[in-house]
C-alpha positions in Angstrom: 111.0 76.4 121.9 112.2 79.1 119.5 114.2 82.2 120.4 111.8 85.0 121.2 111.7 88.0 118.8 112.9 91.2 120.5 110.4 93.9 121.0 110.6 96.9 118.6 109.7 100.5 119.4 106.0 100.6 120.0 103.6 103.2 118.5 100.3 103.9 120.2 97.1 105.5 119.0 95.3 108.3 120.8 93.4 105.8 123.0 96.6 104.2 124.2 96.3 101.0 122.1 99.4 99.6 120.4 99.2 100.0 116.6 99.8 96.8 114.7 99.4 95.5 111.1 98.9 92.0 109.8 98.2 90.0 106.6 96.1 87.0 106.1 98.2 85.2 103.5 96.3 83.0 101.0 97.5 80.9 98.1 95.1 82.2 95.5 91.9 84.1 94.9 89.8 81.2 96.2 90.9 82.2 99.7 90.5 78.6 101.0 94.2 78.0 101.9 95.9 80.1 104.6 99.6 80.4 105.5 100.3 80.5 109.2 103.6 80.9 111.1 104.8 79.3 114.3 104.5 81.4 117.4 107.6 83.2 118.6 107.1 81.5 122.0 106.1 78.0 120.9 106.8 76.4 117.5 103.9 74.0 117.9 101.4 76.9 117.9 100.4 78.7 114.7 99.5 82.3 114.3 98.7 84.9 111.6 101.9 87.0 110.7 101.8 90.5 112.0 103.5 93.0 114.3 103.9 96.6 115.4 103.8 99.5 113.0 107.1 101.4 113.1 107.6 105.2 113.1 106.9 106.9 109.8 105.4 103.6 108.4 101.8 103.3 107.0 99.8 100.1 107.8 100.0 98.7 104.3 103.8 98.8 104.3 104.0 97.5 107.8 101.8 94.5 107.0 103.9 93.6 103.9 107.1 94.0 105.9 105.9 91.8 108.7 104.9 88.9 106.4 108.3 89.2 104.6 110.2 89.1 107.8 108.1 86.5 109.7 106.8 84.3 106.9 109.3 84.8 104.1 106.7 85.5 101.5 106.1 88.2 98.9 102.7 88.9 97.4 100.0 91.4 96.5 97.8 93.2 98.9 94.3 92.3 97.8 91.9 94.2 100.1 91.5 95.7 103.6 89.7 93.4 106.0 89.3 95.7 109.0 90.9 97.0 112.2 90.5 94.5 115.1 90.8 95.4 118.7 92.2 93.2 121.4 91.0 94.8 124.7 92.9 92.3 126.9 96.3 93.1 125.3 95.5 96.7 124.4 96.3 96.7 120.7 94.5 97.4 117.5 95.5 95.5 114.3 94.9 96.7 110.8 94.5 93.6 108.7 94.8 93.0 105.0 94.4 90.0 102.6 97.6 89.1 100.8 97.8 86.7 97.8 101.2 85.0 98.0 103.3 85.1 94.8 106.6 83.9 96.1 107.9 81.8 99.1 111.6 82.4 100.0 113.7 79.3 100.9 115.3 81.3 103.7 114.0 84.3 105.5 115.0 86.5 108.4 113.0 85.1 111.3 113.5 81.5 110.2 117.2 82.0 110.3 117.4 84.1 113.5 114.6 82.6 115.6 113.6 79.3 114.0 110.3 80.6 112.8 108.3 78.1 110.7 105.5 78.5 108.1 102.8 76.1 107.0 99.8 76.1 104.6 96.5 75.1 106.1 93.0 74.6 104.7 90.7 77.4 105.9 89.0 75.1 108.4 92.3 73.7 109.7 93.6 77.3 110.1 90.6 78.3 112.1 90.9 75.2 114.3 94.6 76.0 115.0 93.9 79.7 115.9 90.9 78.8 118.1 93.3 77.1 120.5 95.2 80.2 121.5 94.4 83.2 119.2 90.6 83.4 119.0 90.7 87.1 117.9 92.6 86.0 114.8 89.8 83.6 113.9 87.8 86.8 113.2 90.1 87.7 110.3 89.5 84.3 108.7 85.8 84.6 109.0 85.9 87.4 106.5 87.5 85.3 103.7 85.5 84.3 100.6 86.2 80.6 101.3 84.2 80.8 104.5 80.9 81.3 102.6 81.3 77.9 101.0 82.3 76.1 104.2 79.8 78.0 106.5 82.2 77.9 109.4 81.7 80.5 112.2 82.2 79.2 115.7 80.4 81.1 118.5 81.6 78.8 121.3 83.8 81.6 122.8 81.7 84.7 122.2 83.7 86.8 124.7 86.9 86.1 122.8 85.8 86.6 119.2 86.3 90.1 117.8 84.5 91.9 115.0 86.4 94.5 113.0 86.0 98.0 114.6 86.6 99.6 111.3 85.7 98.7 107.7 85.9 100.7 104.5 83.2 103.3 104.0 82.3 102.9 107.7 80.7 99.5 107.0 80.8 97.3 110.1 79.7 93.7 109.6 80.9 90.1 109.8 80.2 89.4 106.2 83.0 89.0 103.6 84.6 92.3 102.5 83.9 93.7 99.1 86.7 92.4 96.9 86.6 95.5 94.7 87.6 97.8 97.5 90.9 99.7 97.4 93.1 98.4 100.3 94.8 101.8 100.7 91.7 103.9 101.2 89.9 103.6 104.4 88.6 105.7 107.3 91.1 105.6 110.1 89.0 107.5 112.6 87.9 105.5 115.7 84.5 104.0 115.6 82.5 102.0 118.1 83.2 98.3 118.4 80.1 96.2 117.7 79.1 93.6 120.2 79.4 90.0 119.1 76.3 89.1 121.2 74.3 91.8 119.3 75.6 90.3 116.0 74.4 86.8 117.0 71.0 88.2 117.9 70.7 89.8 114.5 
């Protein structure tokens, strides 16, 4: 077990959902290798780095701060993937793609809480997340590498989330447009599409 990270002040949106930000960290533009970190509760479980947005902080800055603190990496925000809602835990996470440029030998949550990081192939990362973080599988299903591997698991339809927001109000489960500007998107609430409706279509 690793020491659990203390809870920071929580910000909530108008619907009462906790506001979070996260980055899917990839090794390069091929988007076929993903960096995961060990869970704060169990170092044998792997998750996508991310956490709560702090007061007076925008989602982009929060996402970069979280990966720096939790994974000890620095990189470039490539594009906005969407806002994902977790109804069970009542939070909405703004997710970006980050291309890693530098990995620190030591970082804050490794030193304080024993947090680990590890590179996985895209399929391996999806397998790891399916075990205990199925909502995060939805982030990886939007990567370019998924189109080559044709991997989209519908075995747990009730757990898989589609993004509730995409740029230009586009809502789909296809890879995002790589030319989009990550800092410009519509932050107004939109309806969450049903995964079952998506499967039918």
